[in-house]
N, C-alpha and C positions, 0 to 999 in steps of 0.2 A: 274373573274368567280370562283365559288366554285368548288372544286374537290369532286366528289361523288364516294365512294368506297362501294362495295357490298361484303358481306361475301361469303366464298366459298360454303356455303349451298344454295345460290341463283344463283350460276354460271350456272345452267342448263338453266336459262332464262335471267340472268343479264350479262352485259359485264364483261369479265375477268379482264380487266384493269380499272383503275379509269377513269372517264369521267368528262369533264368540263361541268358545267351547269350554265345557267344564271338565275337570279331571286333574289329578295330581301328577300325571306323567304324560309324555308325548302320546303314548299308545292310548291312554284313556281319553285324551282330548280328541285324537283322531277317531276313536270309536264313537264319540259324541257327534262328530261331523258326519261320519258314515251313516249313523242312524237317521239323519235328516237328508243326506245326499248319498243314497246307496250306490249309485253308479260310480262314484269316486273310488270306492274301496278297491275294485279290481285293477285300477291303474296304480295304486299306491302299494298294496300288499299282494303277495302271491297267494296261492291256494293253501298255504300253511300259515297264513297270517304273519309272514315275515316281510319286512320292507323289500321292495323290488330293487334289483341291482342298480338300476339307472335312476333312482330317486334320491335326491339330496335333501336333507333337512337341516335348517338353521334355527336355533333357538337363542333369542336375545343376542343376535349377532355372531354367535359361535356355530361353526359347521360341526355337526355331530357326526362322529365316525364309528362309535362303539356303543352298544347298549342303547341304541337310539330310542326305541319304543319305551324303555324303562327310565329314560332321562326325566328327572323331576322338573316340575314347573313351578314358577311363582304365580301368584294370582294375576299379575299383569304381564306375563310372558308374551312374547311375540314369536310365533312359529311360522316359518316360511317353508313351503313344500315345493320343490322344484324338480322338474324332469331334467336330469343332467344329460348333456349332449356328449356323445363320444364319437370317436372315429378319427380319420386322418385326412 
């Protein structure tokens, strides 16, 4: 199972510790997390189940930029979900 970690900026709704999640893609793993922590979903996905603009996802050290939710996972993948900061 993949390990999913959330940045401290999401800790008001996300689990403080990493959680194990099943699924063969980032989207499936996140759906597994959302089933257990439903409040997280609205911060990560928009109303059309697309990744929100200011959310960054890293899998196994690589910053995903395209087809993020369809990205395949290995059984021991590490997923980091961060609320990206923007502005000037």
